[in-house]
C-alpha positions in Angstrom: 135.6 58.9 87.7 138.6 57.2 89.3 137.5 55.3 92.5 133.8 54.9 91.4 133.1 51.3 90.6 129.8 49.7 89.5 128.3 49.4 93.0 129.4 52.9 94.2 128.3 54.5 91.0 124.9 52.8 91.2 124.4 54.0 94.8 125.3 57.5 93.8 122.9 57.5 90.8 120.1 56.0 92.9 120.5 58.7 95.6 121.2 61.7 93.3 119.2 60.9 90.2 119.9 63.2 87.3 120.9 66.0 89.6 118.2 68.4 88.5 116.8 68.8 92.1 120.1 70.5 93.2 120.5 74.1 92.1 124.2 74.2 93.1 127.0 71.9 94.0 126.7 73.2 97.6 123.1 71.9 97.8 124.3 68.5 96.6 127.1 68.5 99.2 124.7 69.5 102.0 122.3 66.8 100.9 125.1 64.2 101.1 126.3 65.6 104.5 129.6 66.7 103.0 129.2 70.4 103.7 130.7 71.6 107.0 128.3 72.7 109.8 129.0 75.6 112.2 128.2 74.7 115.8 127.0 77.7 117.7 124.9 78.5 120.7 124.2 82.1 121.6 127.4 84.0 121.3 129.6 80.9 121.4 130.8 79.7 118.0 132.7 76.5 118.0 133.8 76.4 114.4 133.1 74.2 111.5 132.7 70.4 111.9 131.6 67.6 109.7 127.8 67.6 109.4 125.9 64.7 111.0 123.0 65.4 108.8 122.4 64.4 105.2 122.0 61.2 103.3 124.2 58.6 105.1 124.3 56.2 102.2 125.3 58.9 99.7 127.9 60.2 102.1 129.4 56.7 102.5 129.5 56.3 98.8 131.4 59.5 98.3 133.7 58.7 101.2 134.5 55.2 99.8 135.0 56.6 96.3 137.4 59.2 97.7 139.4 56.5 99.6 139.5 54.3 96.4 140.6 57.4 94.4 143.8 57.8 96.3 145.5 55.6 93.6 144.7 58.4 91.1 147.6 60.9 91.0 145.4 64.0 91.0 143.3 62.8 93.9 146.4 61.8 95.8 148.0 65.2 95.2 144.9 66.9 96.7 144.9 64.5 99.6 148.6 65.1 100.3 148.1 68.9 100.1 145.4 68.6 102.8 147.6 66.4 105.0 150.4 69.0 104.6 148.0 71.6 105.8 147.7 69.7 109.1 144.5 67.8 108.4 143.9 64.3 109.7 143.3 61.4 107.4 139.5 61.4 107.8 139.4 65.2 107.3 141.4 65.0 104.2 139.2 62.2 102.8 136.1 64.3 103.5 137.6 67.3 101.7 138.4 65.0 98.7 134.8 63.5 98.9 133.4 67.1 98.7 135.6 67.9 95.7 134.4 64.8 94.0 130.7 65.8 94.7 131.4 69.1 93.0 132.9 67.3 90.0 129.9 65.0 89.9 127.5 67.9 90.0 129.3 69.6 87.1 129.1 66.4 85.1 125.4 66.0 85.7 124.7 69.7 85.0 126.7 69.7 81.8 125.8 66.2 80.7 129.5 65.3 80.2 131.7 62.3 81.1 134.6 62.6 83.5 137.8 64.0 81.9 140.9 64.2 84.0 142.6 67.6 84.1 145.8 67.9 82.1 148.8 69.5 83.7 148.9 73.2 83.0 152.1 74.7 81.6 153.4 78.2 82.3 
């Protein structure tokens, strides 16, 4: 994957393993602390915020890989789309990190290598 070097890839593989312990991509994202958490108390619901739970080292690895992947045109387009929606830099990077976690889960589930998406015509 673009943005995943030797050290970051090794950290992700150490923390995730073969991915068989996660039934869905959402479970992997929650384990990494990339899934949003709803803050609520009684009838007061404060909305969704970044989770403070999860594996800090894995979250950092995904965050750093998302930052490094901004040189990739597809990742940059997704980041720019989030910025255009009014998200801040850190929020957009967390969204990109979550998307990368979903891609990693699919790669581990299917036993495939990363293949960049080609532009769709029509």
